[in-house]
VEXPAKE-909526 format. One line per field, with one value per atom (N, C-alpha, C, O, CB): residue number from 1; residue in one letter; chain; atom name; z, x, y. Coordinates in Angstrom, 2 decimals. Atoms other than C-alpha are relative to their C-alpha. Glycine has a CB too. Example, Ala and Ser with C-alpha at 12.3 -4.5 7.8 and 13.67 -1.06 7.14 Angstrom:
mike: c(1	1	1	1	1	2	2	2	2	2)
mimar: c(A	A	A	A	A	S	S	S	S	S)
kolmar: c(A	A	A	A	A	A	A	A	A	A)
fipa: c(N	CA	C	O	CB	N	CA	C	O	CB)
w: c(0.00	7.80	0.00	0.66	1.25	-0.06	7.14	0.73	0.90	-1.42)
u: c(0.89	12.30	0.90	1.94	-0.99	-0.82	13.67	-0.77	-0.26	0.41)
v: c(-1.19	-4.50	1.20	1.18	0.03	-1.19	-1.06	1.09	2.20	0.46)
END
This chain:
mike: c(1	1	1	1	1	2	2	2	2	2	3	3	3	3	3	4	4	4	4	4	5	5	5	5	5	6	6	6	6	6	7	7	7	7	7	8	8	8	8	8	9	9	9	9	9	10	10	10	10	10	11	11	11	11	11	12	12	12	12	12	13	13	13	13	13	14	14	14	14	14	15	15	15	15	15	16	16	16	16	16	17	17	17	17	17	18	18	18	18	18	19	19	19	19	19	20	20	20	20	20	21	21	21	21	21	22	22	22	22	22	23	23	23	23	23	24	24	24	24	24	25	25	25	25	25	26	26	26	26	26	27	27	27	27	27	28	28	28	28	28	29	29	29	29	29	30	30	30	30	30	31	31	31	31	31	32	32	32	32	32	33	33	33	33	33	34	34	34	34	34	35	35	35	35	35	36	36	36	36	36	37	37	37	37	37	38	38	38	38	38	39	39	39	39	39	40	40	40	40	40	41	41	41	41	41	42	42	42	42	42	43	43	43	43	43	44	44	44	44	44	45	45	45	45	45	46	46	46	46	46	47	47	47	47	47	48	48	48	48	48	49	49	49	49	49	50	50	50	50	50	51	51	51	51	51	52	52	52	52	52	53	53	53	53	53	54	54	54	54	54	55	55	55	55	55	56	56	56	56	56	57	57	57	57	57	58	58	58	58	58	59	59	59	59	59	60	60	60	60	60	61	61	61	61	61	62	62	62	62	62	63	63	63	63	63	64	64	64	64	64	65	65	65	65	65	66	66	66	66	66	67	67	67	67	67	68	68	68	68	68	69	69	69	69	69	70	70	70	70	70	71	71	71	71	71	72	72	72	72	72	73	73	73	73	73	74	74	74	74	74	75	75	75	75	75	76	76	76	76	76	77	77	77	77	77	78	78	78	78	78	79	79	79	79	79	80	80	80	80	80	81	81	81	81	81	82	82	82	82	82	83	83	83	83	83	84	84	84	84	84)
mimar: c(Q	Q	Q	Q	Q	R	R	R	R	R	H	H	H	H	H	E	E	E	E	E	L	L	L	L	L	T	T	T	T	T	R	R	R	R	R	S	S	S	S	S	Q	Q	Q	Q	Q	I	I	I	I	I	Y	Y	Y	Y	Y	G	G	G	G	G	W	W	W	W	W	R	R	R	R	R	R	R	R	R	R	D	D	D	D	D	L	L	L	L	L	K	K	K	K	K	K	K	K	K	K	K	K	K	K	K	G	G	G	G	G	L	L	L	L	L	W	W	W	W	W	S	S	S	S	S	P	P	P	P	P	D	D	D	D	D	R	R	R	R	R	G	G	G	G	G	A	A	A	A	A	V	V	V	V	V	F	F	F	F	F	L	L	L	L	L	P	P	P	P	P	L	L	L	L	L	D	D	D	D	D	F	F	F	F	F	G	G	G	G	G	A	A	A	A	A	Q	Q	Q	Q	Q	S	S	S	S	S	E	E	E	E	E	P	P	P	P	P	A	A	A	A	A	H	H	H	H	H	S	S	S	S	S	P	P	P	P	P	P	P	P	P	P	A	A	A	A	A	R	R	R	R	R	P	P	P	P	P	V	V	V	V	V	L	L	L	L	L	V	V	V	V	V	E	E	E	E	E	L	L	L	L	L	R	R	R	R	R	L	L	L	L	L	G	G	G	G	G	N	N	N	N	N	G	G	G	G	G	R	R	R	R	R	C	C	C	C	C	L	L	L	L	L	R	R	R	R	R	F	F	F	F	F	D	D	D	D	D	S	S	S	S	S	S	S	S	S	S	M	M	M	M	M	D	D	D	D	D	G	G	G	G	G	E	E	E	E	E	A	A	A	A	A	L	L	L	L	L	T	T	T	T	T	G	G	G	G	G	L	L	L	L	L	I	I	I	I	I	R	R	R	R	R	A	A	A	A	A	V	V	V	V	V	E	E	E	E	E	A	A	A	A	A	A	A	A	A	A)
kolmar: c(A	A	A	A	A	A	A	A	A	A	A	A	A	A	A	A	A	A	A	A	A	A	A	A	A	A	A	A	A	A	A	A	A	A	A	A	A	A	A	A	A	A	A	A	A	A	A	A	A	A	A	A	A	A	A	A	A	A	A	A	A	A	A	A	A	A	A	A	A	A	A	A	A	A	A	A	A	A	A	A	A	A	A	A	A	A	A	A	A	A	A	A	A	A	A	A	A	A	A	A	A	A	A	A	A	A	A	A	A	A	A	A	A	A	A	A	A	A	A	A	A	A	A	A	A	A	A	A	A	A	A	A	A	A	A	A	A	A	A	A	A	A	A	A	A	A	A	A	A	A	A	A	A	A	A	A	A	A	A	A	A	A	A	A	A	A	A	A	A	A	A	A	A	A	A	A	A	A	A	A	A	A	A	A	A	A	A	A	A	A	A	A	A	A	A	A	A	A	A	A	A	A	A	A	A	A	A	A	A	A	A	A	A	A	A	A	A	A	A	A	A	A	A	A	A	A	A	A	A	A	A	A	A	A	A	A	A	A	A	A	A	A	A	A	A	A	A	A	A	A	A	A	A	A	A	A	A	A	A	A	A	A	A	A	A	A	A	A	A	A	A	A	A	A	A	A	A	A	A	A	A	A	A	A	A	A	A	A	A	A	A	A	A	A	A	A	A	A	A	A	A	A	A	A	A	A	A	A	A	A	A	A	A	A	A	A	A	A	A	A	A	A	A	A	A	A	A	A	A	A	A	A	A	A	A	A	A	A	A	A	A	A	A	A	A	A	A	A	A	A	A	A	A	A	A	A	A	A	A	A	A	A	A	A	A	A	A	A	A	A	A	A	A	A	A	A	A	A	A	A	A	A	A	A	A	A	A	A	A	A	A	A	A	A	A	A	A	A	A	A	A	A	A	A	A	A	A	A	A	A	A	A	A	A	A	A	A	A	A	A)
fipa: c(N	CA	C	O	CB	N	CA	C	O	CB	N	CA	C	O	CB	N	CA	C	O	CB	N	CA	C	O	CB	N	CA	C	O	CB	N	CA	C	O	CB	N	CA	C	O	CB	N	CA	C	O	CB	N	CA	C	O	CB	N	CA	C	O	CB	N	CA	C	O	CB	N	CA	C	O	CB	N	CA	C	O	CB	N	CA	C	O	CB	N	CA	C	O	CB	N	CA	C	O	CB	N	CA	C	O	CB	N	CA	C	O	CB	N	CA	C	O	CB	N	CA	C	O	CB	N	CA	C	O	CB	N	CA	C	O	CB	N	CA	C	O	CB	N	CA	C	O	CB	N	CA	C	O	CB	N	CA	C	O	CB	N	CA	C	O	CB	N	CA	C	O	CB	N	CA	C	O	CB	N	CA	C	O	CB	N	CA	C	O	CB	N	CA	C	O	CB	N	CA	C	O	CB	N	CA	C	O	CB	N	CA	C	O	CB	N	CA	C	O	CB	N	CA	C	O	CB	N	CA	C	O	CB	N	CA	C	O	CB	N	CA	C	O	CB	N	CA	C	O	CB	N	CA	C	O	CB	N	CA	C	O	CB	N	CA	C	O	CB	N	CA	C	O	CB	N	CA	C	O	CB	N	CA	C	O	CB	N	CA	C	O	CB	N	CA	C	O	CB	N	CA	C	O	CB	N	CA	C	O	CB	N	CA	C	O	CB	N	CA	C	O	CB	N	CA	C	O	CB	N	CA	C	O	CB	N	CA	C	O	CB	N	CA	C	O	CB	N	CA	C	O	CB	N	CA	C	O	CB	N	CA	C	O	CB	N	CA	C	O	CB	N	CA	C	O	CB	N	CA	C	O	CB	N	CA	C	O	CB	N	CA	C	O	CB	N	CA	C	O	CB	N	CA	C	O	CB	N	CA	C	O	CB	N	CA	C	O	CB	N	CA	C	O	CB	N	CA	C	O	CB	N	CA	C	O	CB	N	CA	C	O	CB	N	CA	C	O	CB	N	CA	C	O	CB	N	CA	C	O	CB	N	CA	C	O	CB	N	CA	C	O	CB	N	CA	C	O	CB	N	CA	C	O	CB	N	CA	C	O	CB	N	CA	C	O	CB	N	CA	C	O	CB)
w: c(0.10	-124.70	1.24	1.15	-0.21	-1.25	-121.07	-0.02	0.57	1.19	0.04	-121.81	-1.33	-1.64	0.26	1.28	-125.22	-0.96	-1.67	0.22	0.94	-127.12	-1.11	-0.91	0.70	1.12	-130.54	-0.34	0.03	-1.23	0.43	-131.99	-0.88	-0.79	-0.77	0.90	-134.62	0.78	0.37	-1.02	-0.82	-131.89	0.55	0.52	1.16	-0.57	-130.28	-1.08	-0.85	0.65	1.09	-133.63	-0.44	-0.80	-1.18	0.35	-134.40	0.99	0.60	-0.08	-1.02	-131.10	-0.18	-0.07	1.42	0.18	-131.74	-1.23	-1.19	-0.15	1.21	-135.26	0.30	-0.13	-1.13	-0.36	-133.86	0.87	0.68	0.73	-0.85	-131.19	-0.82	-0.56	1.11	0.87	-133.87	-0.77	-0.88	-0.98	0.75	-135.92	0.86	0.36	-0.55	-0.92	-132.86	0.61	1.37	1.10	-0.55	-132.03	1.45	2.14	-0.13	-1.40	-128.73	0.17	1.26	0.58	-0.07	-129.55	-0.26	-1.25	-1.03	0.17	-129.13	-0.39	0.43	1.30	0.41	-131.18	0.81	0.93	-1.46	-0.80	-129.01	1.35	1.84	0.20	-1.35	-125.71	-0.01	0.97	0.87	0.06	-126.88	0.92	1.31	0.35	-0.88	-124.74	1.08	0.87	-0.78	-1.10	-121.44	0.29	0.51	1.27	-0.33	-120.83	1.44	1.81	-0.98	-1.40	-117.20	0.26	-0.31	0.91	-0.31	-115.79	0.88	1.80	0.69	-0.80	-114.41	0.38	-0.43	-0.77	-0.47	-112.35	0.58	1.62	1.04	-0.45	-111.98	0.72	0.80	-1.17	-0.80	-109.94	-0.50	-1.30	0.01	0.30	-110.25	-1.48	-2.16	0.84	1.40	-113.62	-0.35	-1.52	-0.30	0.28	-113.26	-0.42	-0.97	1.21	0.39	-113.81	-1.49	-2.05	0.79	1.42	-117.38	-0.20	0.65	-0.57	0.26	-118.97	-0.06	0.20	-1.29	0.15	-119.53	1.29	1.31	-1.07	-1.24	-115.94	0.75	0.84	0.89	-0.76	-113.89	1.36	1.81	0.17	-1.33	-110.54	0.97	0.75	0.52	-0.98	-107.52	0.61	0.78	1.10	-0.53	-106.06	-0.98	-1.43	1.43	0.90	-108.28	0.63	1.85	-0.33	-0.45	-108.03	-0.67	-1.73	-0.31	0.56	-108.65	-1.07	-0.85	1.10	1.11	-112.01	-0.30	-0.31	-1.26	0.37	-112.92	-1.40	-1.69	1.02	1.39	-116.58	-0.31	-0.18	-0.98	0.35	-117.64	-1.51	-2.26	0.49	1.41	-120.98	-0.57	0.18	-0.24	0.67	-123.54	0.23	0.11	-1.44	-0.19	-122.81	1.43	1.80	-0.37	-1.37	-119.21	1.01	2.21	0.07	-0.91	-117.76	0.53	-0.04	-0.71	-0.66	-115.46	0.30	0.86	1.30	-0.32	-115.19	1.06	0.97	-1.27	-0.99	-112.15	-0.06	0.00	1.45	0.13	-112.45	0.61	0.85	-1.48	-0.58	-111.02	-1.09	-2.22	0.66	1.00	-112.81	-0.53	-1.55	0.57	0.48	-113.15	-0.99	-1.44	1.18	0.94	-115.43	-1.37	-1.84	-0.11	1.32	-118.73	-1.02	-1.01	-0.42	1.00	-121.63	-0.94	-1.26	-0.79	0.91	-123.93	0.69	0.10	-0.55	-0.75	-121.24	0.22	0.12	1.36	-0.20	-120.52	-1.29	-1.26	0.51	1.29	-124.21	-0.28	-0.73	-1.14	0.20	-124.44	0.91	0.49	0.25	-0.95	-121.35	-0.45	-0.40	1.40	0.47	-122.70	-1.20	-1.26	-0.38	1.19	-126.04	0.37	-0.19	-1.01	-0.43	-124.30	0.67	0.41	0.95	-0.70	-122.07	-1.00	-0.91	1.12	1.00	-125.00	-0.89	-1.34	-0.87	0.88	-127.04	0.70	0.05	-0.58	-0.77	-124.23	-0.01	0.58	1.43)
u: c(-1.44	51.40	0.61	1.58	0.56	-0.53	51.95	0.00	0.88	-0.81	0.12	50.85	0.47	0.22	-1.44	-0.56	52.55	-1.05	-0.80	1.09	1.06	49.27	-0.02	0.25	-1.38	0.12	48.81	-1.47	-2.33	0.79	1.36	45.71	-0.53	-1.69	-0.06	0.43	45.62	-0.37	-1.27	1.10	0.36	45.55	-1.42	-2.22	1.00	1.33	42.49	-1.06	-2.10	-0.06	0.96	40.72	-0.14	-1.24	0.42	0.05	41.62	-0.83	-1.62	1.41	0.80	40.16	-1.47	-2.33	0.46	1.39	37.01	-0.60	-1.73	-0.12	0.46	36.71	-0.28	-1.29	1.05	0.19	37.15	-1.25	-1.99	1.24	1.19	34.49	-1.27	-2.27	0.06	1.17	32.08	-0.30	-1.46	0.24	0.18	32.64	-0.63	-1.44	1.35	0.53	31.82	-1.34	-1.93	0.99	1.27	28.74	0.09	-0.93	-1.02	-0.20	30.22	0.23	0.59	1.17	-0.22	30.48	-1.32	-2.00	1.08	1.21	27.59	0.40	0.95	-0.87	-0.40	28.12	-0.70	-0.18	-0.29	0.72	25.53	0.66	0.71	-1.43	-0.57	27.27	1.51	2.14	-0.50	-1.46	30.84	0.57	-0.13	0.59	-0.67	33.31	0.73	1.14	0.98	-0.72	34.92	1.22	1.10	-0.91	-1.22	38.53	0.37	0.45	1.16	-0.33	39.45	1.42	1.85	-1.00	-1.35	42.96	-0.03	-0.83	0.78	-0.13	43.93	1.46	2.35	-0.51	-1.36	46.98	0.04	-0.57	0.45	-0.06	47.80	1.29	1.68	-0.17	-1.18	50.93	1.23	1.15	0.26	-1.28	54.58	0.34	-0.10	1.11	-0.42	56.13	0.88	1.00	0.74	-0.90	58.53	-0.74	-0.14	0.85	0.78	55.71	-0.28	-0.44	-1.32	0.36	55.02	-1.39	-2.27	0.06	1.27	52.15	-1.18	-2.31	0.08	1.10	50.11	-0.34	-1.31	0.35	0.26	50.26	-1.18	-1.29	1.25	1.14	47.04	0.44	1.55	-1.08	-0.36	46.98	0.15	-0.42	-1.05	-0.22	48.11	-1.32	-1.53	0.95	1.32	44.60	-1.05	-0.97	-0.23	1.06	41.51	-0.76	-0.93	-0.97	0.79	39.50	-1.36	-1.52	0.72	1.35	35.82	-0.04	0.40	-1.05	0.12	35.13	-1.48	-2.24	0.77	1.38	31.87	0.00	0.72	-0.67	0.08	30.98	-1.44	-2.35	0.50	1.34	28.00	-0.16	0.62	-0.25	0.24	26.59	-0.91	-1.59	-0.59	0.79	24.87	-1.49	-2.21	0.28	1.43	21.47	-0.45	-1.58	-0.37	0.35	21.53	0.28	0.13	-1.43	-0.31	22.53	1.43	2.26	-0.16	-1.30	25.50	0.50	-0.24	-0.09	-0.62	27.86	1.06	1.84	0.61	-1.07	30.02	0.69	0.04	-0.55	-0.74	32.75	1.38	1.86	0.11	-1.33	36.08	1.04	0.88	0.24	-1.01	39.16	0.77	1.45	0.96	-0.70	40.54	-0.85	-0.42	0.38	0.88	37.63	0.67	1.27	-1.37	-0.55	38.74	-0.59	-1.79	-0.25	0.43	38.55	-1.06	-2.02	1.17	0.99	36.66	-1.34	-2.39	0.51	1.24	34.11	-0.69	-1.92	0.29	0.57	33.63	-0.62	-1.71	1.07	0.54	33.15	-1.33	-2.28	1.00	1.24	30.51	-1.11	-2.26	0.22	0.98	28.77	-0.54	-1.74	0.62	0.42	28.70	-0.93	-1.98	1.23	0.84	27.30	-1.38	-2.39	0.71	1.28	24.60	-0.88	-2.08	0.24	0.78	23.53	-0.48	-1.62	0.86	0.40	23.50	-1.12	-1.98	1.21	1.01	21.36	-1.32	-2.35	0.50	1.22	18.83	-0.99	-2.06	0.34)
v: c(0.05	-29.80	-0.64	-1.39	1.40	0.54	-30.69	-1.52	-2.14	0.51	1.46	-34.27	-0.56	-1.73	-0.42	0.41	-34.41	-0.56	-1.54	-1.02	0.37	-34.72	1.02	2.21	-0.08	-0.93	-33.24	0.20	-0.61	-0.53	-0.29	-31.69	-1.14	-1.52	1.35	1.09	-34.45	-1.26	-1.99	-0.32	1.16	-37.13	0.16	-0.78	-0.18	-0.24	-35.55	-0.13	-0.75	1.40	0.13	-35.21	-1.46	-1.90	0.87	1.42	-38.84	-0.79	-1.64	-0.57	0.68	-40.04	0.32	-0.56	0.41	-0.39	-38.06	-0.70	-1.17	1.54	0.70	-39.54	-1.47	-2.01	0.13	1.41	-43.07	-0.19	-1.15	-0.54	0.08	-42.44	0.17	-0.51	1.05	-0.19	-41.19	-1.28	-1.67	1.17	1.25	-44.37	-1.07	-1.87	-0.49	1.00	-46.49	0.41	-0.36	-0.25	-0.48	-44.43	0.44	0.48	-1.06	-0.38	-43.29	1.50	1.95	-0.76	-1.45	-39.55	0.69	0.41	0.46	-0.79	-37.18	1.41	2.14	0.00	-1.34	-34.01	1.09	2.20	0.20	-0.99	-32.23	0.23	1.36	-0.44	-0.11	-32.96	0.00	0.41	-1.13	0.05	-33.47	-1.06	-2.00	1.36	0.95	-35.32	0.78	1.92	-0.92	-0.61	-34.55	-0.86	-2.06	0.16	0.72	-35.51	0.34	1.51	0.37	-0.19	-36.00	-0.47	-1.48	-0.76	0.44	-36.21	-1.25	-1.35	1.12	1.22	-39.62	-0.16	0.10	-1.24	0.24	-40.43	-1.40	-1.66	1.07	1.38	-44.11	-0.32	-1.49	-0.92	0.30	-43.75	0.72	1.66	-1.47	-0.65	-42.83	-0.12	-1.05	-0.62	-0.02	-41.99	-1.20	-1.55	1.29	1.10	-44.92	-1.27	-2.18	-0.28	1.17	-47.42	0.04	1.12	-0.07	0.01	-48.56	0.59	0.43	-1.43	-0.67	-46.62	-0.97	-0.57	0.77	0.95	-49.79	-0.74	-1.50	-1.00	0.73	-51.07	0.62	1.84	-0.01	-0.52	-50.77	0.53	0.24	-1.09	-0.49	-48.99	-1.17	-2.24	0.99	1.06	-51.01	-0.47	-1.67	0.50	0.35	-50.88	0.50	1.64	0.60	-0.46	-50.76	1.17	1.24	-1.16	-1.14	-47.56	-0.05	-0.67	1.34	-0.05	-46.92	1.08	2.21	0.28	-0.93	-45.27	0.19	-0.78	-0.50	-0.29	-43.56	0.58	1.54	0.98	-0.43	-43.14	0.38	-0.44	-1.12	-0.47	-41.05	-0.10	0.48	1.46	0.22	-42.10	1.07	1.78	-1.39	-1.02	-39.91	-0.13	0.86	-0.03	0.21	-41.43	0.30	-0.03	-1.42	-0.34	-40.19	-1.10	-0.89	0.36	1.10	-43.54	0.16	0.86	-1.37	-0.09	-43.96	-1.41	-2.22	0.86	1.29	-46.94	0.23	1.18	-0.67	-0.03	-47.54	-1.36	-2.40	0.30	1.25	-50.13	0.16	1.27	-0.42	0.07	-51.15	0.28	-0.20	-1.39	-0.35	-49.77	-1.20	-1.10	1.00	1.20	-53.29	-0.80	-1.86	-0.88	0.71	-54.30	-0.09	0.87	0.72	0.25	-55.80	0.96	1.21	-1.45	-0.97	-53.32	-0.54	0.17	0.46	0.59	-55.69	-0.19	0.06	-1.34	0.18	-56.49	1.34	1.44	-0.68	-1.33	-52.80	0.53	1.10	0.97	-0.44	-52.02	-0.70	-0.06	-0.29	0.74	-54.76	0.50	0.60	-1.48	-0.52	-53.43	1.36	1.61	0.12	-1.32	-49.88	-0.14	0.51	0.87	0.18	-51.04	-0.57	-0.15	-0.95	0.58	-53.13	1.03	1.09	-1.17	-1.04	-50.24	1.05	1.51	0.66	-1.00	-47.79	-0.53	0.24	0.40	0.58	-50.21	-0.25	-0.41	-1.30	0.31	-50.81	1.14	1.04	-0.35)
END
């Protein structure tokens, strides 16, 4: 409620992740809070300085990347690592 999310949004995200093969029913998903700056900034704007992000995949591998990485490139990287 604090972040104005509904239960249906969370279930929808989980359904979409399952379709893409990015959801592990055994391990579930972990949502982490992110703060990209003041509320006055548009929600889609990246942080002023890129930050290091660490993503742990279901296969035990770990990706570290810059927060300014393009979303499509990151998706391709995740899929390649998961398929390896």
